[in-house]
A tleap script that builds the chain and sets N, CA, C and O, in Angstrom:
source leaprc.protein.ff14SB
mol = sequence {
  NMET ASP GLU SER THR LEU TRP TRP LEU MET
  ALA GLY ILE THR VAL ALA VAL GLU LEU MET
  THR GLY THR PHE TYR LEU LEU MET LEU ALA
  ILE GLY LEU ALA ALA ALA ALA VAL ALA ALA
  HIE LEU GLY LEU PRO ILE ALA SER GLN ILE
  VAL THR ALA ALA VAL VAL GLY GLY GLY ALA
  VAL VAL ALA TRP TYR PHE ALA LYS LYS ARG
  ARG PRO GLY ASP PRO SER ALA ARG ALA ASP
  ARG SER VAL ASN LEU ASP VAL GLY GLU THR
  VAL HIE VAL ASP SER TRP ASN ALA ASP GLY
  THR ALA THR VAL ARG TYR ARG GLY ALA SER
  TRP THR ALA ILE HIE ARG PRO GLY LEU SER
  PRO VAL ALA GLY MET HIE ARG VAL ALA GLU
  LEU VAL GLY ASN ARG LEU LEU VAL ASP PRO
  CLEU
}
set mol.1.N position { 0.826 -1.166 -0.009 }
set mol.1.CA position { -0.008 0.007 0.026 }
set mol.1.C position { 0.886 1.215 0.011 }
set mol.1.O position { 1.939 1.224 0.650 }
set mol.2.N position { 0.476 2.242 -0.716 }
set mol.2.CA position { 1.252 3.468 -0.868 }
set mol.2.C position { 1.260 4.236 0.451 }
set mol.2.O position { 0.302 4.139 1.218 }
set mol.3.N position { 2.320 4.999 0.730 }
set mol.3.CA position { 2.423 5.755 1.950 }
set mol.3.C position { 1.337 6.827 2.057 }
set mol.3.O position { 0.818 7.072 3.145 }
set mol.4.N position { 0.996 7.456 0.957 }
set mol.4.CA position { -0.017 8.497 1.004 }
set mol.4.C position { -1.406 7.895 1.390 }
set mol.4.O position { -2.204 8.514 2.094 }
set mol.5.N position { -1.637 6.693 0.904 }
set mol.5.CA position { -2.915 6.027 1.273 }
set mol.5.C position { -2.999 5.801 2.788 }
set mol.5.O position { -4.056 5.994 3.389 }
set mol.6.N position { -1.898 5.397 3.392 }
set mol.6.CA position { -1.911 5.201 4.815 }
set mol.6.C position { -2.151 6.540 5.601 }
set mol.6.O position { -2.863 6.564 6.605 }
set mol.7.N position { -1.537 7.627 5.107 }
set mol.7.CA position { -1.766 8.891 5.734 }
set mol.7.C position { -3.228 9.328 5.584 }
set mol.7.O position { -3.820 9.841 6.534 }
set mol.8.N position { -3.805 9.132 4.410 }
set mol.8.CA position { -5.207 9.459 4.196 }
set mol.8.C position { -6.123 8.640 5.071 }
set mol.8.O position { -7.095 9.162 5.616 }
set mol.9.N position { -5.822 7.345 5.214 }
set mol.9.CA position { -6.590 6.468 6.078 }
set mol.9.C position { -6.499 6.947 7.545 }
set mol.9.O position { -7.513 6.985 8.243 }
set mol.10.N position { -5.305 7.305 8.006 }
set mol.10.CA position { -5.184 7.772 9.386 }
set mol.10.C position { -5.940 9.115 9.590 }
set mol.10.O position { -6.513 9.363 10.651 }
set mol.11.N position { -5.920 9.959 8.550 }
set mol.11.CA position { -6.650 11.224 8.649 }
set mol.11.C position { -8.161 10.976 8.732 }
set mol.11.O position { -8.877 11.613 9.505 }
set mol.12.N position { -8.619 10.019 7.901 }
set mol.12.CA position { -10.076 9.675 7.932 }
set mol.12.C position { -10.470 9.070 9.278 }
set mol.12.O position { -11.517 9.409 9.830 }
set mol.13.N position { -9.639 8.183 9.802 }
set mol.13.CA position { -9.930 7.576 11.112 }
set mol.13.C position { -9.948 8.599 12.204 }
set mol.13.O position { -10.782 8.511 13.104 }
set mol.14.N position { -9.050 9.583 12.167 }
set mol.14.CA position { -8.998 10.643 13.139 }
set mol.14.C position { -10.263 11.511 13.064 }
set mol.14.O position { -10.806 11.914 14.092 }
set mol.15.N position { -10.712 11.788 11.871 }
set mol.15.CA position { -11.986 12.573 11.702 }
set mol.15.C position { -13.141 11.767 12.241 }
set mol.15.O position { -14.010 12.328 12.909 }
set mol.16.N position { -13.188 10.463 11.976 }
set mol.16.CA position { -14.283 9.632 12.491 }
set mol.16.C position { -14.276 9.596 14.000 }
set mol.16.O position { -15.340 9.688 14.612 }
set mol.17.N position { -13.108 9.463 14.634 }
set mol.17.CA position { -13.045 9.494 16.056 }
set mol.17.C position { -13.437 10.834 16.630 }
set mol.17.O position { -14.054 10.894 17.693 }
set mol.18.N position { -13.086 11.927 15.938 }
set mol.18.CA position { -13.508 13.230 16.350 }
set mol.18.C position { -15.006 13.383 16.322 }
set mol.18.O position { -15.586 14.000 17.216 }
set mol.19.N position { -15.652 12.823 15.295 }
set mol.19.CA position { -17.088 12.922 15.204 }
set mol.19.C position { -17.780 12.161 16.374 }
set mol.19.O position { -18.876 12.533 16.794 }
set mol.20.N position { -17.139 11.120 16.878 }
set mol.20.CA position { -17.701 10.385 18.005 }
set mol.20.C position { -17.444 11.047 19.347 }
set mol.20.O position { -18.232 10.894 20.281 }
set mol.21.N position { -16.354 11.778 19.446 }
set mol.21.CA position { -15.970 12.353 20.741 }
set mol.21.C position { -16.333 13.823 20.837 }
set mol.21.O position { -16.589 14.297 21.944 }
set mol.22.N position { -16.370 14.567 19.748 }
set mol.22.CA position { -16.705 15.990 19.742 }
set mol.22.C position { -15.570 16.902 20.113 }
set mol.22.O position { -15.824 18.055 20.460 }
set mol.23.N position { -14.348 16.463 20.064 }
set mol.23.CA position { -13.223 17.333 20.397 }
set mol.23.C position { -12.726 17.919 19.085 }
set mol.23.O position { -12.449 17.201 18.124 }
set mol.24.N position { -12.622 19.222 19.073 }
set mol.24.CA position { -12.185 19.892 17.831 }
set mol.24.C position { -10.715 19.712 17.539 }
set mol.24.O position { -10.273 19.842 16.397 }
set mol.25.N position { -9.958 19.408 18.586 }
set mol.25.CA position { -8.489 19.282 18.432 }
set mol.25.C position { -8.132 18.122 17.568 }
set mol.25.O position { -7.101 18.179 16.898 }
set mol.26.N position { -8.920 17.052 17.531 }
set mol.26.CA position { -8.600 15.920 16.668 }
set mol.26.C position { -8.697 16.327 15.194 }
set mol.26.O position { -7.970 15.775 14.367 }
set mol.27.N position { -9.578 17.281 14.840 }
set mol.27.CA position { -9.625 17.789 13.475 }
set mol.27.C position { -8.324 18.493 13.094 }
set mol.27.O position { -7.871 18.410 11.952 }
set mol.28.N position { -7.733 19.186 14.065 }
set mol.28.CA position { -6.453 19.856 13.797 }
set mol.28.C position { -5.368 18.812 13.527 }
set mol.28.O position { -4.536 18.990 12.637 }
set mol.29.N position { -5.381 17.737 14.288 }
set mol.29.CA position { -4.407 16.642 14.028 }
set mol.29.C position { -4.678 15.989 12.675 }
set mol.29.O position { -3.742 15.592 11.982 }
set mol.30.N position { -5.936 15.877 12.298 }
set mol.30.CA position { -6.265 15.300 10.986 }
set mol.30.C position { -5.702 16.170 9.845 }
set mol.30.O position { -5.272 15.672 8.804 }
set mol.31.N position { -5.726 17.469 10.087 }
set mol.31.CA position { -5.145 18.378 9.081 }
set mol.31.C position { -3.654 18.093 8.936 }
set mol.31.O position { -3.121 18.109 7.826 }
set mol.32.N position { -2.980 17.831 10.057 }
set mol.32.CA position { -1.572 17.459 9.996 }
set mol.32.C position { -1.332 16.152 9.274 }
set mol.32.O position { -0.354 16.007 8.541 }
set mol.33.N position { -2.262 15.163 9.489 }
set mol.33.CA position { -2.130 13.908 8.763 }
set mol.33.C position { -2.380 14.071 7.296 }
set mol.33.O position { -1.742 13.411 6.476 }
set mol.34.N position { -3.315 14.953 6.943 }
set mol.34.CA position { -3.602 15.193 5.536 }
set mol.34.C position { -2.393 15.911 4.883 }
set mol.34.O position { -2.076 15.658 3.721 }
set mol.35.N position { -1.719 16.813 5.646 }
set mol.35.CA position { -0.524 17.480 5.090 }
set mol.35.C position { 0.588 16.428 4.861 }
set mol.35.O position { 1.362 16.539 3.910 }
set mol.36.N position { 0.657 15.432 5.718 }
set mol.36.CA position { 1.678 14.384 5.506 }
set mol.36.C position { 1.332 13.579 4.280 }
set mol.36.O position { 2.226 13.142 3.555 }
set mol.37.N position { 0.051 13.371 4.031 }
set mol.37.CA position { -0.349 12.656 2.806 }
set mol.37.C position { 0.006 13.432 1.566 }
set mol.37.O position { 0.421 12.847 0.565 }
set mol.38.N position { -0.151 14.762 1.613 }
set mol.38.CA position { 0.263 15.567 0.506 }
set mol.38.C position { 1.796 15.521 0.340 }
set mol.38.O position { 2.310 15.480 -0.778 }
set mol.39.N position { 2.503 15.528 1.465 }
set mol.39.CA position { 3.950 15.391 1.375 }
set mol.39.C position { 4.398 14.071 0.748 }
set mol.39.O position { 5.393 14.006 0.027 }
set mol.40.N position { 3.595 12.979 1.060 }
set mol.40.CA position { 3.873 11.691 0.449 }
set mol.40.C position { 3.604 11.733 -1.052 }
set mol.40.O position { 4.338 11.121 -1.829 }
set mol.41.N position { 2.574 12.439 -1.463 }
set mol.41.CA position { 2.263 12.561 -2.896 }
set mol.41.C position { 3.377 13.315 -3.605 }
set mol.41.O position { 3.658 13.062 -4.777 }
set mol.42.N position { 4.019 14.252 -2.887 }
set mol.42.CA position { 5.128 15.015 -3.483 }
set mol.42.C position { 6.399 14.232 -3.514 }
set mol.42.O position { 7.381 14.706 -4.083 }
set mol.43.N position { 6.442 13.034 -2.923 }
set mol.43.CA position { 7.592 12.176 -2.965 }
set mol.43.C position { 8.638 12.429 -1.879 }
set mol.43.O position { 9.779 11.981 -1.996 }
set mol.44.N position { 8.249 13.145 -0.826 }
set mol.44.CA position { 9.175 13.379 0.271 }
set mol.44.C position { 9.415 12.071 1.033 }
set mol.44.O position { 8.557 11.188 1.058 }
set mol.45.N position { 10.609 11.962 1.660 }
set mol.45.CA position { 10.890 10.749 2.429 }
set mol.45.C position { 10.000 10.651 3.665 }
set mol.45.O position { 9.368 11.630 4.061 }
set mol.46.N position { 9.953 9.461 4.274 }
set mol.46.CA position { 9.019 9.202 5.416 }
set mol.46.C position { 9.357 10.120 6.559 }
set mol.46.O position { 8.443 10.568 7.251 }
set mol.47.N position { 10.621 10.431 6.802 }
set mol.47.CA position { 10.982 11.292 7.940 }
set mol.47.C position { 10.372 12.698 7.708 }
set mol.47.O position { 9.873 13.315 8.648 }
set mol.48.N position { 10.413 13.186 6.484 }
set mol.48.CA position { 9.858 14.500 6.191 }
set mol.48.C position { 8.334 14.455 6.292 }
set mol.48.O position { 7.723 15.447 6.690 }
set mol.49.N position { 7.717 13.355 5.951 }
set mol.49.CA position { 6.256 13.240 6.103 }
set mol.49.C position { 5.834 13.271 7.570 }
set mol.49.O position { 4.833 13.891 7.931 }
set mol.50.N position { 6.618 12.587 8.408 }
set mol.50.CA position { 6.291 12.612 9.831 }
set mol.50.C position { 6.488 13.983 10.436 }
set mol.50.O position { 5.662 14.429 11.233 }
set mol.51.N position { 7.585 14.676 10.069 }
set mol.51.CA position { 7.822 16.014 10.527 }
set mol.51.C position { 6.704 16.967 10.053 }
set mol.51.O position { 6.259 17.839 10.800 }
set mol.52.N position { 6.270 16.783 8.815 }
set mol.52.CA position { 5.192 17.598 8.261 }
set mol.52.C position { 3.912 17.378 9.105 }
set mol.52.O position { 3.248 18.331 9.512 }
set mol.53.N position { 3.597 16.119 9.346 }
set mol.53.CA position { 2.421 15.828 10.154 }
set mol.53.C position { 2.477 16.459 11.571 }
set mol.53.O position { 1.495 16.997 12.082 }
set mol.54.N position { 3.648 16.361 12.154 }
set mol.54.CA position { 3.833 16.863 13.525 }
set mol.54.C position { 3.764 18.413 13.544 }
set mol.54.O position { 3.084 19.004 14.383 }
set mol.55.N position { 4.483 19.048 12.601 }
set mol.55.CA position { 4.503 20.497 12.592 }
set mol.55.C position { 3.168 21.098 12.205 }
set mol.55.O position { 2.709 22.036 12.857 }
set mol.56.N position { 2.522 20.581 11.149 }
set mol.56.CA position { 1.250 21.141 10.742 }
set mol.56.C position { 0.131 20.801 11.774 }
set mol.56.O position { -0.637 21.682 12.158 }
set mol.57.N position { 0.051 19.564 12.201 }
set mol.57.CA position { -0.927 19.198 13.178 }
set mol.57.C position { -0.725 19.889 14.521 }
set mol.57.O position { -1.674 20.429 15.087 }
set mol.58.N position { 0.493 19.876 15.031 }
set mol.58.CA position { 0.785 20.538 16.263 }
set mol.58.C position { 0.593 22.027 16.209 }
set mol.58.O position { 0.078 22.638 17.145 }
set mol.59.N position { 1.015 22.613 15.097 }
set mol.59.CA position { 0.808 24.061 14.900 }
set mol.59.C position { -0.668 24.426 14.829 }
set mol.59.O position { -1.064 25.470 15.347 }
set mol.60.N position { -1.480 23.604 14.209 }
set mol.60.CA position { -2.904 23.886 14.142 }
set mol.60.C position { -3.513 23.760 15.535 }
set mol.60.O position { -4.369 24.569 15.892 }
set mol.61.N position { -3.107 22.784 16.326 }
set mol.61.CA position { -3.602 22.649 17.692 }
set mol.61.C position { -3.264 23.864 18.525 }
set mol.61.O position { -4.125 24.397 19.225 }
set mol.62.N position { -1.990 24.319 18.459 }
set mol.62.CA position { -1.602 25.462 19.199 }
set mol.62.C position { -2.320 26.765 18.716 }
set mol.62.O position { -2.729 27.595 19.529 }
set mol.63.N position { -2.455 26.913 17.407 }
set mol.63.CA position { -3.167 28.085 16.875 }
set mol.63.C position { -4.645 28.089 17.334 }
set mol.63.O position { -5.178 29.135 17.703 }
set mol.64.N position { -5.294 26.917 17.306 }
set mol.64.CA position { -6.711 26.832 17.738 }
set mol.64.C position { -6.794 27.143 19.250 }
set mol.64.O position { -7.709 27.847 19.677 }
set mol.65.N position { -5.867 26.635 20.048 }
set mol.65.CA position { -5.851 26.903 21.478 }
set mol.65.C position { -5.813 28.380 21.782 }
set mol.65.O position { -6.593 28.887 22.589 }
set mol.66.N position { -4.886 29.071 21.119 }
set mol.66.CA position { -4.762 30.525 21.335 }
set mol.66.C position { -5.940 31.317 20.780 }
set mol.66.O position { -6.365 32.308 21.374 }
set mol.67.N position { -6.466 30.874 19.637 }
set mol.67.CA position { -7.643 31.556 19.084 }
set mol.67.C position { -8.837 31.366 20.002 }
set mol.67.O position { -9.596 32.309 20.224 }
set mol.68.N position { -9.014 30.202 20.525 }
set mol.68.CA position { -10.134 29.925 21.449 }
set mol.68.C position { -9.965 30.664 22.772 }
set mol.68.O position { -10.950 31.117 23.355 }
set mol.69.N position { -8.725 30.791 23.255 }
set mol.69.CA position { -8.452 31.453 24.490 }
set mol.69.C position { -8.689 32.984 24.351 }
set mol.69.O position { -9.114 33.627 25.311 }
set mol.70.N position { -8.420 33.551 23.181 }
set mol.70.CA position { -8.600 34.965 22.988 }
set mol.70.C position { -10.067 35.375 22.867 }
set mol.70.O position { -10.432 36.512 23.167 }
set mol.71.N position { -10.898 34.435 22.425 }
set mol.71.CA position { -12.331 34.733 22.255 }
set mol.71.C position { -13.021 34.866 23.611 }
set mol.71.O position { -12.708 34.121 24.540 }
set mol.72.N position { -13.945 35.797 23.731 }
set mol.72.CA position { -14.644 35.834 24.999 }
set mol.72.C position { -15.547 34.611 25.176 }
set mol.72.O position { -16.106 34.108 24.200 }
set mol.73.N position { -15.687 34.150 26.365 }
set mol.73.CA position { -16.472 32.975 26.631 }
set mol.73.C position { -17.964 33.236 26.481 }
set mol.73.O position { -18.393 34.386 26.379 }
set mol.74.N position { -18.742 32.181 26.467 }
set mol.74.CA position { -20.164 32.358 26.414 }
set mol.74.C position { -20.636 32.988 27.688 }
set mol.74.O position { -20.043 32.782 28.747 }
set mol.75.N position { -21.727 33.779 27.598 }
set mol.75.CA position { -22.273 34.361 28.818 }
set mol.75.C position { -22.795 33.266 29.717 }
set mol.75.O position { -23.180 32.191 29.257 }
set mol.76.N position { -22.803 33.552 31.004 }
set mol.76.CA position { -23.337 32.576 31.940 }
set mol.76.C position { -24.821 32.440 31.734 }
set mol.76.O position { -25.440 33.337 31.161 }
set mol.77.N position { -25.410 31.364 32.175 }
set mol.77.CA position { -26.857 31.168 32.094 }
set mol.77.C position { -27.638 32.275 32.785 }
set mol.77.O position { -28.776 32.580 32.429 }
set mol.78.N position { -26.990 32.866 33.785 }
set mol.78.CA position { -27.673 33.960 34.559 }
set mol.78.C position { -27.840 35.178 33.667 }
set mol.78.O position { -28.753 35.971 33.901 }
set mol.79.N position { -26.998 35.364 32.650 }
set mol.79.CA position { -27.101 36.541 31.792 }
set mol.79.C position { -27.551 36.221 30.398 }
set mol.79.O position { -27.446 37.071 29.514 }
set mol.80.N position { -28.058 35.008 30.160 }
set mol.80.CA position { -28.470 34.567 28.837 }
set mol.80.C position { -30.001 34.765 28.714 }
set mol.80.O position { -30.777 34.172 29.463 }
set mol.81.N position { -30.399 35.595 27.771 }
set mol.81.CA position { -31.827 35.915 27.560 }
set mol.81.C position { -32.632 34.692 27.203 }
set mol.81.O position { -33.807 34.612 27.560 }
set mol.82.N position { -32.045 33.734 26.511 }
set mol.82.CA position { -32.804 32.554 26.112 }
set mol.82.C position { -33.035 31.635 27.312 }
set mol.82.O position { -33.919 30.781 27.246 }
set mol.83.N position { -32.279 31.774 28.407 }
set mol.83.CA position { -32.459 30.954 29.578 }
set mol.83.C position { -33.334 31.696 30.583 }
set mol.83.O position { -34.216 31.098 31.199 }
set mol.84.N position { -33.092 32.999 30.752 }
set mol.84.CA position { -33.757 33.792 31.754 }
set mol.84.C position { -34.441 34.984 31.062 }
set mol.84.O position { -33.750 35.880 30.577 }
set mol.85.N position { -35.730 35.012 31.009 }
set mol.85.CA position { -36.476 36.040 30.310 }
set mol.85.C position { -36.399 37.394 30.957 }
set mol.85.O position { -36.759 38.387 30.324 }
set mol.86.N position { -35.937 37.485 32.217 }
set mol.86.CA position { -35.803 38.774 32.899 }
set mol.86.C position { -34.652 39.607 32.354 }
set mol.86.O position { -34.672 40.831 32.477 }
set mol.87.N position { -33.651 38.974 31.758 }
set mol.87.CA position { -32.495 39.669 31.225 }
set mol.87.C position { -32.942 40.533 30.070 }
set mol.87.O position { -33.608 40.073 29.143 }
set mol.88.N position { -32.557 41.813 30.147 }
set mol.88.CA position { -32.910 42.772 29.081 }
set mol.88.C position { -34.112 43.627 29.427 }
set mol.88.O position { -34.354 44.635 28.764 }
set mol.89.N position { -34.884 43.249 30.459 }
set mol.89.CA position { -36.019 44.043 30.879 }
set mol.89.C position { -35.557 45.267 31.606 }
set mol.89.O position { -34.419 45.321 32.073 }
set mol.90.N position { -36.451 46.296 31.718 }
set mol.90.CA position { -36.042 47.563 32.362 }
set mol.90.C position { -36.790 47.669 33.676 }
set mol.90.O position { -37.915 47.193 33.828 }
set mol.91.N position { -36.118 48.315 34.623 }
set mol.91.CA position { -36.691 48.626 35.939 }
set mol.91.C position { -36.339 50.053 36.292 }
set mol.91.O position { -35.369 50.586 35.754 }
set mol.92.N position { -37.080 50.690 37.166 }
set mol.92.CA position { -36.822 52.034 37.580 }
set mol.92.C position { -36.322 51.978 39.032 }
set mol.92.O position { -36.977 51.418 39.911 }
set mol.93.N position { -35.136 52.578 39.257 }
set mol.93.CA position { -34.539 52.647 40.584 }
set mol.93.C position { -34.766 54.052 41.089 }
set mol.93.O position { -34.282 55.020 40.504 }
set mol.94.N position { -35.516 54.162 42.196 }
set mol.94.CA position { -35.762 55.499 42.773 }
set mol.94.C position { -34.557 55.995 43.514 }
set mol.94.O position { -34.162 57.147 43.337 }
set mol.95.N position { -33.951 55.162 44.344 }
set mol.95.CA position { -32.748 55.545 45.083 }
set mol.95.C position { -31.960 54.309 45.514 }
set mol.95.O position { -32.514 53.217 45.641 }
set mol.96.N position { -30.693 54.495 45.730 }
set mol.96.CA position { -29.818 53.400 46.137 }
set mol.96.C position { -29.580 53.543 47.663 }
set mol.96.O position { -29.516 54.633 48.230 }
set mol.97.N position { -29.461 52.386 48.250 }
set mol.97.CA position { -29.125 52.319 49.714 }
set mol.97.C position { -27.630 52.433 49.897 }
set mol.97.O position { -26.879 52.298 48.930 }
set mol.98.N position { -27.185 52.676 51.098 }
set mol.98.CA position { -25.726 52.825 51.353 }
set mol.98.C position { -24.967 51.559 51.080 }
set mol.98.O position { -23.775 51.622 50.782 }
set mol.99.N position { -25.621 50.375 51.169 }
set mol.99.CA position { -24.906 49.105 50.930 }
set mol.99.C position { -24.842 48.726 49.452 }
set mol.99.O position { -24.369 47.639 49.120 }
set mol.100.N position { -25.305 49.594 48.568 }
set mol.100.CA position { -25.225 49.344 47.131 }
set mol.100.C position { -26.362 48.594 46.585 }
set mol.100.O position { -26.285 48.104 45.458 }
set mol.101.N position { -27.459 48.468 47.345 }
set mol.101.CA position { -28.668 47.761 46.864 }
set mol.101.C position { -29.781 48.778 46.712 }
set mol.101.O position { -29.701 49.891 47.232 }
set mol.102.N position { -30.810 48.388 46.000 }
set mol.102.CA position { -32.010 49.184 45.856 }
set mol.102.C position { -33.195 48.258 45.801 }
set mol.102.O position { -33.075 47.119 45.349 }
set mol.103.N position { -34.320 48.720 46.246 }
set mol.103.CA position { -35.560 47.942 46.149 }
set mol.103.C position { -36.340 48.468 44.981 }
set mol.103.O position { -36.630 49.663 44.912 }
set mol.104.N position { -36.686 47.598 44.058 }
set mol.104.CA position { -37.398 47.988 42.864 }
set mol.104.C position { -38.681 47.138 42.746 }
set mol.104.O position { -38.757 46.028 43.272 }
set mol.105.N position { -39.670 47.683 42.051 }
set mol.105.CA position { -40.877 46.953 41.771 }
set mol.105.C position { -40.709 46.336 40.360 }
set mol.105.O position { -40.452 47.037 39.382 }
set mol.106.N position { -40.863 45.033 40.301 }
set mol.106.CA position { -40.684 44.369 38.960 }
set mol.106.C position { -41.607 43.147 38.975 }
set mol.106.O position { -41.585 42.354 39.916 }
set mol.107.N position { -42.389 43.011 37.960 }
set mol.107.CA position { -43.368 41.951 37.821 }
set mol.107.C position { -44.314 41.794 39.016 }
set mol.107.O position { -44.671 40.696 39.442 }
set mol.108.N position { -44.690 42.966 39.523 }
set mol.108.CA position { -45.654 42.947 40.599 }
set mol.108.C position { -45.141 42.574 41.975 }
set mol.108.O position { -45.928 42.292 42.879 }
set mol.109.N position { -43.808 42.570 42.144 }
set mol.109.CA position { -43.210 42.190 43.424 }
set mol.109.C position { -42.020 43.119 43.697 }
set mol.109.O position { -41.543 43.811 42.797 }
set mol.110.N position { -41.553 43.123 44.938 }
set mol.110.CA position { -40.378 43.859 45.296 }
set mol.110.C position { -39.145 43.030 45.094 }
set mol.110.O position { -39.072 41.901 45.579 }
set mol.111.N position { -38.198 43.546 44.407 }
set mol.111.CA position { -36.924 42.856 44.136 }
set mol.111.C position { -35.757 43.672 44.666 }
set mol.111.O position { -35.862 44.893 44.787 }
set mol.112.N position { -34.677 43.034 44.974 }
set mol.112.CA position { -33.467 43.755 45.369 }
set mol.112.C position { -32.603 43.840 44.119 }
set mol.112.O position { -32.316 42.841 43.460 }
set mol.113.N position { -32.204 45.061 43.820 }
set mol.113.CA position { -31.350 45.349 42.649 }
set mol.113.C position { -29.944 45.693 43.159 }
set mol.113.O position { -29.785 46.355 44.184 }
set mol.114.N position { -28.951 45.238 42.435 }
set mol.114.CA position { -27.561 45.615 42.717 }
set mol.114.C position { -26.967 46.164 41.431 }
set mol.114.O position { -27.373 45.791 40.330 }
set mol.115.N position { -25.993 47.063 41.593 }
set mol.115.CA position { -25.364 47.647 40.393 }
set mol.115.C position { -24.062 46.864 40.123 }
set mol.115.O position { -23.503 46.215 41.007 }
set mol.116.N position { -23.621 46.954 38.890 }
set mol.116.CA position { -22.395 46.294 38.467 }
set mol.116.C position { -21.184 46.897 39.212 }
set mol.116.O position { -21.090 48.120 39.314 }
set mol.117.N position { -20.267 46.080 39.728 }
set mol.117.CA position { -19.099 46.619 40.409 }
set mol.117.C position { -18.311 47.563 39.484 }
set mol.117.O position { -18.135 47.297 38.295 }
set mol.118.N position { -17.862 48.630 40.050 }
set mol.118.CA position { -17.103 49.612 39.256 }
set mol.118.C position { -17.959 50.733 38.723 }
set mol.118.O position { -17.420 51.753 38.294 }
set mol.119.N position { -19.296 50.587 38.730 }
set mol.119.CA position { -20.152 51.644 38.278 }
set mol.119.C position { -20.713 52.346 39.445 }
set mol.119.O position { -21.012 51.706 40.453 }
set mol.120.N position { -20.879 53.669 39.370 }
set mol.120.CA position { -21.463 54.414 40.495 }
set mol.120.C position { -23.002 54.282 40.346 }
set mol.120.O position { -23.548 54.376 39.247 }
set mol.121.N position { -23.663 54.062 41.480 }
set mol.121.CA position { -25.116 53.925 41.409 }
set mol.121.C position { -25.819 55.263 41.157 }
set mol.121.O position { -25.556 56.253 41.839 }
set mol.122.N position { -26.692 55.274 40.192 }
set mol.122.CA position { -27.474 56.463 39.859 }
set mol.122.C position { -28.959 56.030 39.785 }
set mol.122.O position { -29.284 54.904 39.405 }
set mol.123.N position { -29.836 56.970 40.163 }
set mol.123.CA position { -31.264 56.678 40.086 }
set mol.123.C position { -31.699 56.797 38.627 }
set mol.123.O position { -31.042 57.457 37.823 }
set mol.124.N position { -32.795 56.161 38.307 }
set mol.124.CA position { -33.338 56.211 36.953 }
set mol.124.C position { -33.623 54.849 36.409 }
set mol.124.O position { -33.701 53.861 37.138 }
set mol.125.N position { -33.783 54.818 35.070 }
set mol.125.CA position { -34.086 53.560 34.383 }
set mol.125.C position { -32.829 52.703 34.237 }
set mol.125.O position { -31.751 53.200 33.909 }
set mol.126.N position { -32.993 51.413 34.487 }
set mol.126.CA position { -31.869 50.473 34.387 }
set mol.126.C position { -32.345 49.253 33.600 }
set mol.126.O position { -33.538 48.952 33.551 }
set mol.127.N position { -31.417 48.581 33.007 }
set mol.127.CA position { -31.678 47.326 32.286 }
set mol.127.C position { -31.119 46.181 33.096 }
set mol.127.O position { -29.996 46.251 33.597 }
set mol.128.N position { -31.917 45.108 33.227 }
set mol.128.CA position { -31.476 43.906 33.938 }
set mol.128.C position { -30.391 43.235 33.096 }
set mol.128.O position { -30.643 42.853 31.953 }
set mol.129.N position { -29.191 43.090 33.651 }
set mol.129.CA position { -28.077 42.438 32.944 }
set mol.129.C position { -28.040 40.931 33.234 }
set mol.129.O position { -27.780 40.124 32.341 }
set mol.130.N position { -28.300 40.571 34.480 }
set mol.130.CA position { -28.318 39.156 34.876 }
set mol.130.C position { -28.969 39.004 36.224 }
set mol.130.O position { -29.182 39.989 36.931 }
set mol.131.N position { -29.284 37.801 36.583 }
set mol.131.CA position { -29.796 37.486 37.919 }
set mol.131.C position { -28.711 36.859 38.723 }
set mol.131.O position { -28.100 35.883 38.287 }
set mol.132.N position { -28.450 37.394 39.897 }
set mol.132.CA position { -27.442 36.879 40.810 }
set mol.132.C position { -28.217 36.370 42.049 }
set mol.132.O position { -28.566 37.149 42.936 }
set mol.133.N position { -28.471 35.074 42.087 }
set mol.133.CA position { -29.320 34.550 43.165 }
set mol.133.C position { -30.726 35.064 42.941 }
set mol.133.O position { -31.334 34.809 41.902 }
set mol.134.N position { -31.244 35.796 43.931 }
set mol.134.CA position { -32.574 36.368 43.797 }
set mol.134.C position { -32.494 37.911 43.670 }
set mol.134.O position { -33.454 38.625 43.960 }
set mol.135.N position { -31.329 38.389 43.233 }
set mol.135.CA position { -31.114 39.826 43.008 }
set mol.135.C position { -30.968 40.120 41.555 }
set mol.135.O position { -30.471 39.298 40.784 }
set mol.136.N position { -31.405 41.308 41.173 }
set mol.136.CA position { -31.290 41.745 39.815 }
set mol.136.C position { -30.019 42.582 39.650 }
set mol.136.O position { -29.904 43.629 40.287 }
set mol.137.N position { -29.070 42.163 38.826 }
set mol.137.CA position { -27.881 42.977 38.529 }
set mol.137.C position { -28.287 43.892 37.389 }
set mol.137.O position { -28.633 43.423 36.304 }
set mol.138.N position { -28.247 45.229 37.637 }
set mol.138.CA position { -28.736 46.167 36.658 }
set mol.138.C position { -27.660 47.101 36.156 }
set mol.138.O position { -26.703 47.403 36.868 }
set mol.139.N position { -27.817 47.550 34.949 }
set mol.139.CA position { -26.918 48.512 34.328 }
set mol.139.C position { -27.766 49.786 33.962 }
set mol.139.O position { -28.905 49.643 33.519 }
set mol.140.N position { -27.241 50.970 34.137 }
set mol.140.CA position { -28.006 52.141 33.779 }
set mol.140.C position { -28.167 52.230 32.254 }
set mol.140.O position { -27.316 51.806 31.473 }
set mol.141.N position { -29.321 52.814 31.887 }
set mol.141.CA position { -29.549 52.993 30.444 }
set mol.141.C position { -28.882 54.194 29.920 }
set mol.141.O position { -28.978 54.482 28.727 }
savepdb mol mol.pdb
quit
């Protein structure tokens, strides 16, 4: 069997295993195996094929790791509108207490609102950013 065929088979098996496990990193390794198959088609010796697979596959894994690390993470379920329908609604804050809380009327009940750390509390309309326990974390509009 030709060397390139073995590399293509290994790449295909790696993709199949990735589909069963759901790890994206195996796809990056499959790219390295496919690069080694191309190197075999070009007639490079087996040592160069192995180095090609390692460099391309390893480089793709490292690149994906840093690209994923740089992206902001998904919002928590507490701040996700599709999970919690209170997120995005508006409330009116009449005044803030000395401890950084305020009592607001929302959905026919009294709720405790807190402001985001680092922001100075101001009275007026606020948007619910997330729920922290049974408190509304609000941002000024």
